[in-house]
N, C-alpha and C positions, 0 to 999 in steps of 0.2 A: 676361525674360532679356535681358541686354545683353552683347555681345561686342565688346571693343575699341571702345567708343563714348564712355565717360566722358571721354577726353582731348580730345574735340571739342566739349565743351559750354562755351558762352560763359557761360551762367547756370545752373550746376549745382543750386543750391538750388531754383530754380523748377521744373526738370525733375524733381527728386526729389520735390518737393511734388506735382506732378502725378501721378507714379507712385504716391505715398501715397494720393491721392485716388481713383484708379481701382482700387486693390487690394482685393480682397475681405477681410472681417474675417479675420485670421489669415494673409493672403496674404504673400508675400515677393517680393522682387526679387533675382534671382541675377545676379551680374555677374562679368566678367573684364575687366581693364583693364591697360594698361602701368604699371609703377611709374615715377613721375616721374624718379627718379634712376638708372634702369637706363641702361647705356651706349647702349642703342637709343634710348631717349627723349631723352637728352641730345644724341645726334647729330641726331635728327630735329628737335629744338627749335632747334638752331643752324644748320640748313641751310634755304636757301630752298625754297619749294614746287616749283619747277622741278626741283631735284635729286631730290625724291621721285618725280616722274614718271619721270625717267631711271632711278632705282633700281628702280621697279616694272617698267619695260621690261626691264631686265636679269634681274630676279627671275623674271618670267613667261617669259623666253625669247622666241623669235621667233614667237609665236602671232599670226597676222594676224587682223584684224577684231575683236579683243577690246578693249573699252573699259577703259583702265587708270585707276584712280581714286587720287586723293591729295587729302586734306582738310586744312584749317587745323586746327592743334592748339593747345590752350591749357593743358593739364595743371593744371586747377583742382580736379580731383577724383581725384588720382592719388598720394596718399600716405595712409597710415593715418590720420594726423591730420586731413587735409582731408576724407576720407570720413566719419569719426566726427563732426566738427563740422557738416558740411553735412547729413548724415542726421539729426542731432539737431534742427537748425533746421527741417527739412522734416517732422518728425514720424515719423521712422524710427529703429529701433535697429539697430546692427551686431550681428547674432547670430553670424556667422562671418566671419573674415578670415584668408586664408592667403597665403603668399608662394610663388610658383611660379617655377621656373627653366626647366626643359625643355631641349630640344636647340636649338642655335643655327641656326634655319632661315634667318635672313637672310644667312648666310655660305655657304650650300650651293654657290653658283656661283663662289665664290672658289677660287683654286688650293688644292689639298689641304693644303699646309703651313700656309697662312693659316687655312683652316677648322679645322684641327687646333688652332691656338692658341685659337680661340674655344671649341672643345670643352673644352679644359683650363680656360679661364676660367669656363665654365659649371659645371664640376665643382667648382672652387674655391668659387664662390658657393654652390652647393648644399650643400656640406659645413659651411658656416658659418652658424649661425642669425643672427648679427649682420649678416653681408653680405646674407643673404636679406632681412632686415627693412629694411635701409638702401638696398639697390640691386638687389634681386631683379628679375627680368624682368617678372613680372606679379602683380597682386593679384587674388585670386579670393575672392568673398565672397557673403554673403546679408544683405540688409536686410529687416527686418520692420516692419510697422505697429506704432506704439505704441498702447496702448489710449487711447481717446478719454477725456479728462478731463471729468468732468461734476460740476456742482455738486450740493449736497444736495437742492435743490428738484426738479431734473430726476430724480434717483434716486428720490425719494419719489413723484413722478408715475408713474414706470414701475412702481413696486410696487403702485399702486392699480389 
């Protein structure tokens, strides 16, 4: 299971291939990742990392002694097309892929009128299948191992 990790992968095909290698036969990788074209991902992509630390500090409030994390993001595995292509190269099939919107948690500490605008934006995205596919907040899915391709000689040996 991965949760908000795909966006940080510099070499996504290599990571997926390693996941494929360690999966049991019939095993699956369940993931949730931000959609590359959601307004949150676009804002994160165009802002420097120091702004992410500042935003995390605001989001977490004034909790002292807590380590705030912010990591580089690459968004190389954050669209349906990228997921399908990379999974295929790594020997995985996309069994399920859904587009999730949810509540706008990033704007909770904004003044109520501003937060309300984001609530309305999320409702609009949720209502439109096209908007969810093009710019939904998160992609949630399941990748499963492809059956290993074997040549006829190997199959004959197994039958003996």
